[in-house]
All heavy atoms as a GROMACS GRO file, in nm:
protein
  609
    1MET      N    1   0.230  -9.252   9.668
    1MET     CA    2   0.253  -9.162   9.557
    1MET      C    3   0.237  -9.242   9.428
    1MET      O    4   0.303  -9.344   9.409
    1MET     CB    5   0.395  -9.103   9.569
    1MET     CG    6   0.430  -9.009   9.459
    1MET     SD    7   0.597  -8.936   9.470
    1MET     CE    8   0.584  -8.837   9.616
    2ASN      N    9   0.152  -9.194   9.342
    2ASN     CA   10   0.130  -9.264   9.216
    2ASN      C   11   0.238  -9.222   9.114
    2ASN      O   12   0.311  -9.126   9.135
    2ASN     CB   13  -0.012  -9.240   9.165
    2ASN     CG   14  -0.037  -9.095   9.131
    2ASN    OD1   15   0.048  -9.025   9.078
    2ASN    ND2   16  -0.157  -9.048   9.164
    3PRO      N   17   0.249  -9.295   9.003
    3PRO     CA   18   0.353  -9.265   8.904
    3PRO      C   19   0.347  -9.122   8.849
    3PRO      O   20   0.451  -9.059   8.827
    3PRO     CB   21   0.330  -9.368   8.794
    3PRO     CG   22   0.268  -9.484   8.864
    3PRO     CD   23   0.180  -9.421   8.969
    4SER      N   24   0.229  -9.068   8.830
    4SER     CA   25   0.215  -8.933   8.778
    4SER      C   26   0.272  -8.830   8.876
    4SER      O   27   0.346  -8.739   8.837
    4SER     CB   28   0.068  -8.904   8.749
    4SER     OG   29   0.051  -8.772   8.704
    5GLU      N   30   0.237  -8.843   9.003
    5GLU     CA   31   0.289  -8.751   9.104
    5GLU      C   32   0.440  -8.770   9.120
    5GLU      O   33   0.514  -8.673   9.137
    5GLU     CB   34   0.220  -8.770   9.238
    5GLU     CG   35   0.267  -8.668   9.340
    5GLU     CD   36   0.196  -8.676   9.474
    5GLU    OE1   37   0.111  -8.765   9.493
    5GLU    OE2   38   0.229  -8.594   9.560
    6PHE      N   39   0.487  -8.894   9.112
    6PHE     CA   40   0.630  -8.921   9.121
    6PHE      C   41   0.706  -8.846   9.011
    6PHE      O   42   0.808  -8.784   9.035
    6PHE     CB   43   0.656  -9.071   9.112
    6PHE     CG   44   0.800  -9.108   9.123
    6PHE    CD1   45   0.864  -9.108   9.245
    6PHE    CD2   46   0.871  -9.143   9.009
    6PHE    CE1   47   0.998  -9.142   9.255
    6PHE    CE2   48   1.005  -9.178   9.018
    6PHE     CZ   49   1.068  -9.177   9.141
    7ARG      N   50   0.653  -8.851   8.888
    7ARG     CA   51   0.716  -8.779   8.777
    7ARG      C   52   0.717  -8.628   8.803
    7ARG      O   53   0.818  -8.561   8.782
    7ARG     CB   54   0.641  -8.806   8.647
    7ARG     CG   55   0.674  -8.936   8.583
    7ARG     CD   56   0.607  -8.948   8.446
    7ARG     NE   57   0.626  -9.082   8.395
    7ARG     CZ   58   0.542  -9.182   8.410
    7ARG    NH1   59   0.427  -9.163   8.475
    7ARG    NH2   60   0.568  -9.300   8.362
    8ARG      N   61   0.603  -8.577   8.848
    8ARG     CA   62   0.592  -8.433   8.873
    8ARG      C   63   0.689  -8.389   8.982
    8ARG      O   64   0.761  -8.290   8.967
    8ARG     CB   65   0.448  -8.397   8.912
    8ARG     CG   66   0.425  -8.248   8.933
    8ARG     CD   67   0.277  -8.216   8.944
    8ARG     NE   68   0.210  -8.285   9.051
    8ARG     CZ   69   0.194  -8.237   9.175
    8ARG    NH1   70   0.242  -8.118   9.205
    8ARG    NH2   71   0.129  -8.305   9.266
    9ARG      N   72   0.694  -8.464   9.091
    9ARG     CA   73   0.784  -8.429   9.203
    9ARG      C   74   0.930  -8.446   9.163
    9ARG      O   75   1.016  -8.368   9.203
    9ARG     CB   76   0.751  -8.513   9.326
    9ARG     CG   77   0.613  -8.490   9.382
    9ARG     CD   78   0.586  -8.344   9.409
    9ARG     NE   79   0.459  -8.328   9.477
    9ARG     CZ   80   0.410  -8.213   9.515
    9ARG    NH1   81   0.475  -8.102   9.492
    9ARG    NH2   82   0.294  -8.207   9.576
   10GLY      N   83   0.958  -8.548   9.082
   10GLY     CA   84   1.095  -8.567   9.033
   10GLY      C   85   1.140  -8.448   8.950
   10GLY      O   86   1.253  -8.400   8.964
   11LYS      N   87   1.053  -8.398   8.864
   11LYS     CA   88   1.085  -8.281   8.782
   11LYS      C   89   1.105  -8.157   8.871
   11LYS      O   90   1.194  -8.076   8.845
   11LYS     CB   91   0.976  -8.258   8.679
   11LYS     CG   92   0.975  -8.364   8.570
   11LYS     CD   93   0.856  -8.349   8.478
   11LYS     CE   94   0.854  -8.464   8.378
   11LYS     NZ   95   0.736  -8.461   8.293
   12GLU      N   96   1.024  -8.145   8.974
   12GLU     CA   97   1.040  -8.033   9.067
   12GLU      C   98   1.175  -8.042   9.139
   12GLU      O   99   1.240  -7.940   9.160
   12GLU     CB  100   0.927  -8.031   9.170
   12GLU     CG  101   0.794  -7.990   9.112
   12GLU     CD  102   0.680  -8.001   9.212
   12GLU    OE1  103   0.706  -8.009   9.333
   12GLU    OE2  104   0.564  -8.001   9.168
   13MET      N  105   1.216  -8.162   9.174
   13MET     CA  106   1.345  -8.179   9.242
   13MET      C  107   1.460  -8.146   9.149
   13MET      O  108   1.558  -8.083   9.190
   13MET     CB  109   1.357  -8.323   9.295
   13MET     CG  110   1.461  -8.340   9.401
   13MET     SD  111   1.414  -8.247   9.549
   13MET     CE  112   1.572  -8.183   9.594
   14VAL      N  113   1.448  -8.185   9.021
   14VAL     CA  114   1.551  -8.149   8.923
   14VAL      C  115   1.558  -7.996   8.910
   14VAL      O  116   1.668  -7.939   8.907
   14VAL     CB  117   1.523  -8.215   8.787
   14VAL    CG1  118   1.611  -8.156   8.678
   14VAL    CG2  119   1.545  -8.366   8.797
   15ASP      N  120   1.444  -7.929   8.907
   15ASP     CA  121   1.442  -7.783   8.903
   15ASP      C  122   1.507  -7.723   9.028
   15ASP      O  123   1.581  -7.625   9.019
   15ASP     CB  124   1.299  -7.730   8.888
   15ASP     CG  125   1.242  -7.748   8.750
   15ASP    OD1  126   1.322  -7.769   8.655
   15ASP    OD2  127   1.119  -7.740   8.736
   16TYR      N  128   1.480  -7.781   9.145
   16TYR     CA  129   1.540  -7.733   9.269
   16TYR      C  130   1.693  -7.741   9.260
   16TYR      O  131   1.763  -7.646   9.293
   16TYR     CB  132   1.488  -7.814   9.389
   16TYR     CG  133   1.551  -7.773   9.519
   16TYR    CD1  134   1.500  -7.666   9.592
   16TYR    CD2  135   1.664  -7.839   9.569
   16TYR    CE1  136   1.559  -7.627   9.711
   16TYR    CE2  137   1.723  -7.799   9.687
   16TYR     CZ  138   1.670  -7.694   9.757
   16TYR     OH  139   1.730  -7.653   9.875
   17VAL      N  140   1.744  -7.855   9.215
   17VAL     CA  141   1.889  -7.874   9.205
   17VAL      C  142   1.947  -7.779   9.100
   17VAL      O  143   2.052  -7.717   9.122
   17VAL     CB  144   1.924  -8.021   9.174
   17VAL    CG1  145   2.072  -8.037   9.144
   17VAL    CG2  146   1.883  -8.110   9.291
   18ALA      N  147   1.880  -7.763   8.986
   18ALA     CA  148   1.928  -7.671   8.882
   18ALA      C  149   1.931  -7.528   8.934
   18ALA      O  150   2.028  -7.454   8.910
   18ALA     CB  151   1.841  -7.682   8.758
   19ASN      N  152   1.827  -7.486   9.006
   19ASN     CA  153   1.825  -7.352   9.064
   19ASN      C  154   1.936  -7.335   9.167
   19ASN      O  155   1.999  -7.229   9.175
   19ASN     CB  156   1.689  -7.323   9.128
   19ASN     CG  157   1.580  -7.308   9.026
   19ASN    OD1  158   1.605  -7.276   8.910
   19ASN    ND2  159   1.457  -7.333   9.066
   20TYR      N  160   1.960  -7.438   9.246
   20TYR     CA  161   2.069  -7.436   9.342
   20TYR      C  162   2.202  -7.413   9.270
   20TYR      O  163   2.281  -7.328   9.310
   20TYR     CB  164   2.072  -7.569   9.420
   20TYR     CG  165   2.200  -7.594   9.493
   20TYR    CD1  166   2.224  -7.535   9.616
   20TYR    CD2  167   2.298  -7.677   9.439
   20TYR    CE1  168   2.344  -7.559   9.683
   20TYR    CE2  169   2.417  -7.701   9.506
   20TYR     CZ  170   2.439  -7.641   9.627
   20TYR     OH  171   2.556  -7.663   9.694
   21LEU      N  172   2.226  -7.488   9.164
   21LEU     CA  173   2.352  -7.474   9.090
   21LEU      C  174   2.364  -7.337   9.025
   21LEU      O  175   2.474  -7.279   9.023
   21LEU     CB  176   2.364  -7.585   8.985
   21LEU     CG  177   2.377  -7.726   9.040
   21LEU    CD1  178   2.375  -7.828   8.927
   21LEU    CD2  179   2.504  -7.742   9.123
   22GLU      N  180   2.255  -7.284   8.973
   22GLU     CA  181   2.258  -7.150   8.912
   22GLU      C  182   2.288  -7.042   9.014
   22GLU      O  183   2.351  -6.942   8.982
   22GLU     CB  184   2.125  -7.119   8.844
   22GLU     CG  185   2.104  -7.190   8.714
   22GLU     CD  186   1.969  -7.160   8.652
   22GLU    OE1  187   1.876  -7.116   8.723
   22GLU    OE2  188   1.957  -7.184   8.532
   23GLY      N  189   2.244  -7.061   9.137
   23GLY     CA  190   2.260  -6.958   9.239
   23GLY      C  191   2.368  -6.986   9.342
   23GLY      O  192   2.379  -6.915   9.441
   24ILE      N  193   2.449  -7.089   9.318
   24ILE     CA  194   2.546  -7.130   9.420
   24ILE      C  195   2.646  -7.020   9.455
   24ILE      O  196   2.689  -7.008   9.570
   24ILE     CB  197   2.619  -7.260   9.379
   24ILE    CG1  198   2.692  -7.320   9.500
   24ILE    CG2  199   2.712  -7.236   9.262
   24ILE    CD1  200   2.742  -7.459   9.478
   25GLU      N  201   2.681  -6.938   9.358
   25GLU     CA  202   2.778  -6.832   9.386
   25GLU      C  203   2.723  -6.726   9.480
   25GLU      O  204   2.799  -6.653   9.542
   25GLU     CB  205   2.827  -6.770   9.256
   25GLU     CG  206   2.913  -6.868   9.176
   25GLU     CD  207   2.967  -6.810   9.047
   25GLU    OE1  208   2.944  -6.691   9.019
   25GLU    OE2  209   3.032  -6.886   8.974
   26GLY      N  210   2.592  -6.720   9.496
   26GLY     CA  211   2.531  -6.624   9.587
   26GLY      C  212   2.512  -6.678   9.729
   26GLY      O  213   2.470  -6.605   9.817
   27ARG      N  214   2.546  -6.804   9.750
   27ARG     CA  215   2.531  -6.864   9.883
   27ARG      C  216   2.659  -6.845   9.964
   27ARG      O  217   2.766  -6.830   9.908
   27ARG     CB  218   2.498  -7.012   9.872
   27ARG     CG  219   2.361  -7.038   9.814
   27ARG     CD  220   2.330  -7.186   9.819
   27ARG     NE  221   2.201  -7.218   9.762
   27ARG     CZ  222   2.092  -7.241   9.835
   27ARG    NH1  223   2.096  -7.236   9.966
   27ARG    NH2  224   1.978  -7.270   9.776
   28GLN      N  225   2.644  -6.848  10.095
   28GLN     CA  226   2.760  -6.842  10.183
   28GLN      C  227   2.844  -6.968  10.162
   28GLN      O  228   2.790  -7.078  10.149
   28GLN     CB  229   2.717  -6.837  10.329
   28GLN     CG  230   2.672  -6.701  10.374
   28GLN     CD  231   2.648  -6.702  10.524
   28GLN    OE1  232   2.534  -6.708  10.565
   28GLN    NE2  233   2.753  -6.697  10.602
   29VAL      N  234   2.976  -6.952  10.163
   29VAL     CA  235   3.063  -7.067  10.147
   29VAL      C  236   3.064  -7.150  10.276
   29VAL      O  237   3.054  -7.272  10.272
   29VAL     CB  238   3.207  -7.023  10.111
   29VAL    CG1  239   3.301  -7.142  10.106
   29VAL    CG2  240   3.206  -6.949   9.978
   30TYR      N  241   3.075  -7.082  10.389
   30TYR     CA  242   3.077  -7.150  10.518
   30TYR      C  243   2.950  -7.117  10.595
   30TYR      O  244   2.904  -7.003  10.593
   30TYR     CB  245   3.199  -7.110  10.600
   30TYR     CG  246   3.327  -7.156  10.535
   30TYR    CD1  247   3.408  -7.066  10.466
   30TYR    CD2  248   3.365  -7.289  10.539
   30TYR    CE1  249   3.525  -7.108  10.404
   30TYR    CE2  250   3.481  -7.332  10.478
   30TYR     CZ  251   3.560  -7.242  10.411
   30TYR     OH  252   3.675  -7.285  10.349
   31PRO      N  253   2.895  -7.214  10.664
   31PRO     CA  254   2.770  -7.188  10.737
   31PRO      C  255   2.788  -7.088  10.850
   31PRO      O  256   2.894  -7.079  10.910
   31PRO     CB  257   2.732  -7.326  10.792
   31PRO     CG  258   2.847  -7.415  10.771
   31PRO     CD  259   2.942  -7.349  10.678
   32ASP      N  260   2.682  -7.014  10.873
   32ASP     CA  261   2.679  -6.916  10.981
   32ASP      C  262   2.596  -6.973  11.096
   32ASP      O  263   2.506  -6.907  11.147
   32ASP     CB  264   2.620  -6.785  10.930
   32ASP     CG  265   2.635  -6.672  11.028
   32ASP    OD1  266   2.724  -6.679  11.115
   32ASP    OD2  267   2.556  -6.577  11.020
   33VAL      N  268   2.625  -7.097  11.132
   33VAL     CA  269   2.554  -7.164  11.241
   33VAL      C  270   2.656  -7.232  11.332
   33VAL      O  271   2.769  -7.257  11.292
   33VAL     CB  272   2.455  -7.270  11.187
   33VAL    CG1  273   2.346  -7.204  11.104
   33VAL    CG2  274   2.524  -7.376  11.105
   34GLU      N  275   2.614  -7.260  11.452
   34GLU     CA  276   2.700  -7.329  11.549
   34GLU      C  277   2.683  -7.480  11.535
   34GLU      O  278   2.575  -7.527  11.499
   34GLU     CB  279   2.662  -7.287  11.691
   34GLU     CG  280   2.687  -7.140  11.720
   34GLU     CD  281   2.835  -7.106  11.721
   34GLU    OE1  282   2.916  -7.187  11.769
   34GLU    OE2  283   2.869  -6.996  11.671
   35PRO      N  284   2.788  -7.556  11.565
   35PRO     CA  285   2.772  -7.702  11.566
   35PRO      C  286   2.656  -7.741  11.657
   35PRO      O  287   2.639  -7.684  11.764
   35PRO     CB  288   2.906  -7.752  11.621
   35PRO     CG  289   3.004  -7.645  11.586
   35PRO     CD  290   2.926  -7.516  11.597
   36GLY      N  291   2.577  -7.833  11.612
   36GLY     CA  292   2.462  -7.879  11.688
   36GLY      C  293   2.335  -7.799  11.665
   36GLY      O  294   2.232  -7.828  11.726
   37TYR      N  295   2.341  -7.698  11.578
   37TYR     CA  296   2.224  -7.612  11.556
   37TYR      C  297   2.102  -7.691  11.510
   37TYR      O  298   1.988  -7.653  11.537
   37TYR     CB  299   2.256  -7.504  11.452
   37TYR     CG  300   2.234  -7.548  11.308
   37TYR    CD1  301   2.116  -7.517  11.241
   37TYR    CD2  302   2.327  -7.627  11.242
   37TYR    CE1  303   2.094  -7.560  11.111
   37TYR    CE2  304   2.306  -7.669  11.113
   37TYR     CZ  305   2.190  -7.636  11.048
   37TYR     OH  306   2.168  -7.680  10.920
   38LEU      N  307   2.126  -7.801  11.442
   38LEU     CA  308   2.017  -7.875  11.380
   38LEU      C  309   1.933  -7.956  11.479
   38LEU      O  310   1.811  -7.969  11.462
   38LEU     CB  311   2.075  -7.969  11.272
   38LEU     CG  312   1.978  -8.041  11.182
   38LEU    CD1  313   1.888  -7.944  11.108
   38LEU    CD2  314   2.055  -8.126  11.083
   39ARG      N  315   1.996  -8.006  11.581
   39ARG     CA  316   1.927  -8.096  11.675
   39ARG      C  317   1.795  -8.040  11.729
   39ARG      O  318   1.693  -8.108  11.723
   39ARG     CB  319   2.018  -8.137  11.789
   39ARG     CG  320   1.955  -8.243  11.879
   39ARG     CD  321   2.051  -8.297  11.983
   39ARG     NE  322   2.171  -8.352  11.925
   39ARG     CZ  323   2.185  -8.477  11.879
   39ARG    NH1  324   2.082  -8.557  11.883
   39ARG    NH2  325   2.299  -8.519  11.830
   40PRO      N  326   1.791  -7.917  11.779
   40PRO     CA  327   1.662  -7.868  11.831
   40PRO      C  328   1.561  -7.834  11.723
   40PRO      O  329   1.444  -7.810  11.753
   40PRO     CB  330   1.701  -7.744  11.911
   40PRO     CG  331   1.831  -7.701  11.858
   40PRO     CD  332   1.900  -7.824  11.808
   41LEU      N  333   1.603  -7.831  11.597
   41LEU     CA  334   1.512  -7.795  11.488
   41LEU      C  335   1.440  -7.913  11.426
   41LEU      O  336   1.347  -7.894  11.347
   41LEU     CB  337   1.589  -7.720  11.379
   41LEU     CG  338   1.656  -7.590  11.423
   41LEU    CD1  339   1.736  -7.531  11.307
   41LEU    CD2  340   1.554  -7.491  11.475
   42ILE      N  341   1.482  -8.033  11.461
   42ILE     CA  342   1.416  -8.151  11.405
   42ILE      C  343   1.336  -8.222  11.516
   42ILE      O  344   1.374  -8.219  11.632
   42ILE     CB  345   1.516  -8.247  11.338
   42ILE    CG1  346   1.626  -8.289  11.434
   42ILE    CG2  347   1.577  -8.182  11.215
   42ILE    CD1  348   1.722  -8.392  11.378
   43PRO      N  349   1.226  -8.285  11.479
   43PRO     CA  350   1.144  -8.352  11.581
   43PRO      C  351   1.217  -8.472  11.642
   43PRO      O  352   1.303  -8.534  11.578
   43PRO     CB  353   1.020  -8.397  11.504
   43PRO     CG  354   1.044  -8.369  11.361
   43PRO     CD  355   1.170  -8.293  11.346
   44ALA      N  356   1.181  -8.504  11.764
   44ALA     CA  357   1.242  -8.617  11.834
   44ALA      C  358   1.197  -8.751  11.776
   44ALA      O  359   1.267  -8.851  11.787
   44ALA     CB  360   1.207  -8.610  11.982
   45ALA      N  361   1.081  -8.751  11.711
   45ALA     CA  362   1.028  -8.875  11.652
   45ALA      C  363   0.976  -8.846  11.512
   45ALA      O  364   0.943  -8.733  11.478
   45ALA     CB  365   0.915  -8.928  11.740
   46ALA      N  366   0.970  -8.951  11.433
   46ALA     CA  367   0.916  -8.938  11.298
   46ALA      C  368   0.768  -8.902  11.305
   46ALA      O  369   0.698  -8.944  11.398
   46ALA     CB  370   0.936  -9.068  11.222
   47PRO      N  371   0.720  -8.827  11.208
   47PRO     CA  372   0.577  -8.790  11.210
   47PRO      C  373   0.488  -8.912  11.187
   47PRO      O  374   0.528  -9.009  11.122
   47PRO     CB  375   0.564  -8.691  11.094
   47PRO     CG  376   0.680  -8.719  11.004
   47PRO     CD  377   0.789  -8.773  11.091
   48GLN      N  378   0.369  -8.907  11.241
   48GLN     CA  379   0.272  -9.015  11.222
   48GLN      C  380   0.212  -9.012  11.082
   48GLN      O  381   0.176  -9.114  11.027
   48GLN     CB  382   0.161  -9.006  11.327
   48GLN     CG  383   0.209  -9.027  11.469
   48GLN     CD  384   0.267  -9.166  11.488
   48GLN    OE1  385   0.208  -9.265  11.447
   48GLN    NE2  386   0.385  -9.173  11.549
   49GLU      N  387   0.201  -8.892  11.026
   49GLU     CA  388   0.150  -8.872  10.891
   49GLU      C  389   0.261  -8.813  10.806
   49GLU      O  390   0.343  -8.735  10.857
   49GLU     CB  391   0.029  -8.778  10.893
   49GLU     CG  392  -0.090  -8.831  10.971
   49GLU     CD  393  -0.151  -8.954  10.906
   49GLU    OE1  394  -0.158  -8.959  10.782
   49GLU    OE2  395  -0.192  -9.045  10.981
   50PRO      N  396   0.265  -8.845  10.679
   50PRO     CA  397   0.372  -8.791  10.595
   50PRO      C  398   0.360  -8.639  10.577
   50PRO      O  399   0.250  -8.584  10.573
   50PRO     CB  400   0.354  -8.864  10.462
   50PRO     CG  401   0.213  -8.910  10.461
   50PRO     CD  402   0.175  -8.933  10.605
   51ASP      N  403   0.475  -8.573  10.568
   51ASP     CA  404   0.477  -8.430  10.536
   51ASP      C  405   0.449  -8.413  10.388
   51ASP      O  406   0.473  -8.503  10.308
   51ASP     CB  407   0.613  -8.370  10.568
   51ASP     CG  408   0.639  -8.356  10.717
   51ASP    OD1  409   0.543  -8.355  10.795
   51ASP    OD2  410   0.758  -8.345  10.755
   52THR      N  411   0.403  -8.296  10.351
   52THR     CA  412   0.383  -8.267  10.210
   52THR      C  413   0.518  -8.244  10.144
   52THR      O  414   0.617  -8.212  10.211
   52THR     CB  415   0.296  -8.141  10.188
   52THR    OG1  416   0.369  -8.027  10.237
   52THR    CG2  417   0.162  -8.153  10.258
   53PHE      N  418   0.524  -8.262  10.015
   53PHE     CA  419   0.647  -8.237   9.940
   53PHE      C  420   0.694  -8.093   9.961
   53PHE      O  421   0.812  -8.067   9.981
   53PHE     CB  422   0.624  -8.266   9.792
   53PHE     CG  423   0.748  -8.252   9.708
   53PHE    CD1  424   0.841  -8.354   9.703
   53PHE    CD2  425   0.771  -8.137   9.634
   53PHE    CE1  426   0.956  -8.342   9.627
   53PHE    CE2  427   0.884  -8.125   9.557
   53PHE     CZ  428   0.977  -8.227   9.553
   54GLU      N  429   0.600  -7.999   9.959
   54GLU     CA  430   0.633  -7.858   9.979
   54GLU      C  431   0.695  -7.834  10.116
   54GLU      O  432   0.792  -7.759  10.128
   54GLU     CB  433   0.508  -7.770   9.961
   54GLU     CG  434   0.456  -7.765   9.819
   54GLU     CD  435   0.374  -7.888   9.777
   54GLU    OE1  436   0.334  -7.967   9.864
   54GLU    OE2  437   0.352  -7.904   9.656
   55ASP      N  438   0.641  -7.899  10.220
   55ASP     CA  439   0.698  -7.885  10.354
   55ASP      C  440   0.839  -7.941  10.361
   55ASP      O  441   0.927  -7.883  10.426
   55ASP     CB  442   0.610  -7.955  10.458
   55ASP     CG  443   0.481  -7.880  10.486
   55ASP    OD1  444   0.472  -7.759  10.453
   55ASP    OD2  445   0.389  -7.942  10.542
   56ILE      N  446   0.862  -8.051  10.292
   56ILE     CA  447   0.996  -8.112  10.291
   56ILE      C  448   1.095  -8.019  10.224
   56ILE      O  449   1.204  -7.993  10.276
   56ILE     CB  450   0.993  -8.250  10.223
   56ILE    CG1  451   0.912  -8.348  10.308
   56ILE    CG2  452   1.134  -8.301  10.198
   56ILE    CD1  453   0.877  -8.478  10.239
   57ILE      N  454   1.059  -7.964  10.108
   57ILE     CA  455   1.148  -7.872  10.036
   57ILE      C  456   1.173  -7.747  10.121
   57ILE      O  457   1.286  -7.699  10.130
   57ILE     CB  458   1.090  -7.834   9.898
   57ILE    CG1  459   1.086  -7.957   9.808
   57ILE    CG2  460   1.169  -7.721   9.833
   57ILE    CD1  461   1.222  -8.018   9.777
   58ASN      N  462   1.070  -7.694  10.185
   58ASN     CA  463   1.088  -7.578  10.273
   58ASN      C  464   1.182  -7.610  10.388
   58ASN      O  465   1.267  -7.527  10.424
   58ASN     CB  466   0.954  -7.528  10.326
   58ASN     CG  467   0.873  -7.457  10.220
   58ASN    OD1  468   0.927  -7.401  10.125
   58ASN    ND2  469   0.742  -7.459  10.235
   59ASP      N  470   1.168  -7.727  10.448
   59ASP     CA  471   1.258  -7.767  10.556
   59ASP      C  472   1.402  -7.780  10.508
   59ASP      O  473   1.496  -7.740  10.578
   59ASP     CB  474   1.214  -7.900  10.618
   59ASP     CG  475   1.093  -7.887  10.709
   59ASP    OD1  476   1.053  -7.772  10.740
   59ASP    OD2  477   1.037  -7.991  10.748
   60ILE      N  478   1.420  -7.834  10.389
   60ILE     CA  479   1.556  -7.845  10.334
   60ILE      C  480   1.618  -7.706  10.323
   60ILE      O  481   1.731  -7.683  10.367
   60ILE     CB  482   1.555  -7.916  10.197
   60ILE    CG1  483   1.523  -8.064  10.216
   60ILE    CG2  484   1.689  -7.898  10.125
   60ILE    CD1  485   1.496  -8.139  10.087
   61GLU      N  486   1.544  -7.613  10.266
   61GLU     CA  487   1.598  -7.479  10.244
   61GLU      C  488   1.617  -7.401  10.373
   61GLU      O  489   1.719  -7.335  10.391
   61GLU     CB  490   1.507  -7.402  10.147
   61GLU     CG  491   1.569  -7.280  10.088
   61GLU     CD  492   1.696  -7.305  10.008
   61GLU    OE1  493   1.708  -7.408   9.939
   61GLU    OE2  494   1.787  -7.220  10.015
   62LYS      N  495   1.521  -7.408  10.466
   62LYS     CA  496   1.526  -7.328  10.588
   62LYS      C  497   1.607  -7.392  10.701
   62LYS      O  498   1.661  -7.322  10.785
   62LYS     CB  499   1.384  -7.300  10.637
   62LYS     CG  500   1.307  -7.208  10.547
   62LYS     CD  501   1.166  -7.189  10.598
   62LYS     CE  502   1.086  -7.102  10.504
   62LYS     NZ  503   0.946  -7.092  10.542
   63ILE      N  504   1.613  -7.526  10.705
   63ILE     CA  505   1.677  -7.595  10.818
   63ILE      C  506   1.809  -7.660  10.779
   63ILE      O  507   1.909  -7.644  10.848
   63ILE     CB  508   1.580  -7.698  10.880
   63ILE    CG1  509   1.456  -7.627  10.936
   63ILE    CG2  510   1.650  -7.779  10.988
   63ILE    CD1  511   1.346  -7.721  10.982
   64ILE      N  512   1.810  -7.734  10.670
   64ILE     CA  513   1.929  -7.809  10.631
   64ILE      C  514   2.034  -7.722  10.562
   64ILE      O  515   2.152  -7.724  10.598
   64ILE     CB  516   1.892  -7.927  10.537
   64ILE    CG1  517   1.787  -8.017  10.601
   64ILE    CG2  518   2.015  -8.004  10.493
   64ILE    CD1  519   1.831  -8.088  10.725
   65MET      N  520   1.992  -7.646  10.461
   65MET     CA  521   2.088  -7.571  10.381
   65MET      C  522   2.170  -7.468  10.459
   65MET      O  523   2.287  -7.448  10.427
   65MET     CB  524   2.017  -7.504  10.262
   65MET     CG  525   1.958  -7.605  10.164
   65MET     SD  526   2.075  -7.728  10.105
   65MET     CE  527   2.136  -7.645   9.962
   66PRO      N  528   2.116  -7.403  10.561
   66PRO     CA  529   2.199  -7.308  10.635
   66PRO      C  530   2.324  -7.372  10.699
   66PRO      O  531   2.422  -7.303  10.726
   66PRO     CB  532   2.106  -7.252  10.743
   66PRO     CG  533   1.971  -7.264  10.682
   66PRO     CD  534   1.975  -7.394  10.604
   67GLY      N  535   2.323  -7.501  10.720
   67GLY     CA  536   2.438  -7.568  10.780
   67GLY      C  537   2.528  -7.636  10.679
   67GLY      O  538   2.623  -7.704  10.715
   68SER      N  539   2.501  -7.615  10.550
   68SER     CA  540   2.580  -7.681  10.445
   68SER      C  541   2.696  -7.594  10.401
   68SER      O  542   2.692  -7.472  10.410
   68SER     CB  543   2.490  -7.710  10.325
   68SER     OG  544   2.384  -7.796  10.362
   69VAL      N  545   2.800  -7.659  10.353
   69VAL     CA  546   2.917  -7.590  10.299
   69VAL      C  547   2.906  -7.594  10.147
   69VAL      O  548   2.881  -7.699  10.089
   69VAL     CB  549   3.047  -7.658  10.346
   69VAL    CG1  550   3.168  -7.594  10.282
   69VAL    CG2  551   3.057  -7.654  10.497
   70PHE      N  552   2.928  -7.479  10.083
   70PHE     CA  553   2.913  -7.468   9.939
   70PHE      C  554   3.043  -7.428   9.874
   70PHE      O  555   3.119  -7.349   9.926
   70PHE     CB  556   2.808  -7.361   9.904
   70PHE     CG  557   2.676  -7.387   9.966
   70PHE    CD1  558   2.634  -7.316  10.076
   70PHE    CD2  559   2.593  -7.486   9.916
   70PHE    CE1  560   2.511  -7.341  10.134
   70PHE    CE2  561   2.471  -7.512   9.974
   70PHE     CZ  562   2.429  -7.440  10.083
   71SER      N  563   3.065  -7.481   9.757
   71SER     CA  564   3.179  -7.442   9.677
   71SER      C  565   3.138  -7.442   9.530
   71SER      O  566   3.108  -7.548   9.475
   71SER     CB  567   3.297  -7.536   9.697
   71SER     OG  568   3.400  -7.506   9.607
   72ALA      N  569   3.138  -7.326   9.470
   72ALA     CA  570   3.101  -7.317   9.328
   72ALA      C  571   3.203  -7.389   9.243
   72ALA      O  572   3.171  -7.435   9.134
   72ALA     CB  573   3.091  -7.170   9.286
   73LYS      N  574   3.325  -7.402   9.289
   73LYS     CA  575   3.428  -7.472   9.211
   73LYS      C  576   3.390  -7.616   9.186
   73LYS      O  577   3.430  -7.674   9.086
   73LYS     CB  578   3.562  -7.467   9.283
   73LYS     CG  579   3.629  -7.334   9.274
   73LYS     CD  580   3.770  -7.345   9.326
   73LYS     CE  581   3.847  -7.223   9.281
   73LYS     NZ  582   3.989  -7.243   9.295
   74GLU      N  583   3.314  -7.677   9.275
   74GLU     CA  584   3.273  -7.814   9.257
   74GLU      C  585   3.188  -7.834   9.132
   74GLU      O  586   3.177  -7.943   9.079
   74GLU     CB  587   3.193  -7.863   9.379
   74GLU     CG  588   3.275  -7.867   9.506
   74GLU     CD  589   3.189  -7.898   9.627
   74GLU    OE1  590   3.071  -7.934   9.611
   74GLU    OE2  591   3.242  -7.887   9.739
   75PHE      N  592   3.126  -7.725   9.085
   75PHE     CA  593   3.030  -7.736   8.976
   75PHE      C  594   3.072  -7.660   8.850
   75PHE      O  595   2.994  -7.644   8.760
   75PHE     CB  596   2.893  -7.687   9.023
   75PHE     CG  597   2.846  -7.763   9.143
   75PHE    CD1  598   2.854  -7.708   9.269
   75PHE    CD2  599   2.797  -7.892   9.130
   75PHE    CE1  600   2.812  -7.778   9.380
   75PHE    CE2  601   2.754  -7.963   9.240
   75PHE     CZ  602   2.763  -7.906   9.365
   76THR      N  603   3.194  -7.611   8.846
   76THR     CA  604   3.239  -7.538   8.727
   76THR      C  605   3.333  -7.621   8.645
   76THR      O  606   3.384  -7.720   8.684
   76THR     CB  607   3.306  -7.405   8.767
   76THR    OG1  608   3.415  -7.432   8.853
   76THR    CG2  609   3.207  -7.311   8.831
   0.00000   0.00000   0.00000
């Protein structure tokens, strides 16, 4: 990743976090998943080629975030 792309992706990540904070009150406080839900959703080995930034962000939102605990009080 060159410095220009690093800056662009960094700004995108800041936007992702800002959007998360703006919408935190609309998220479930407690996850609606069972313990261990994540294990079958992640690959057994690291990929041979890097994932795209978009794929990583999509995985965070679709795979990781459903198992996270949220509290808007943490950010007010």
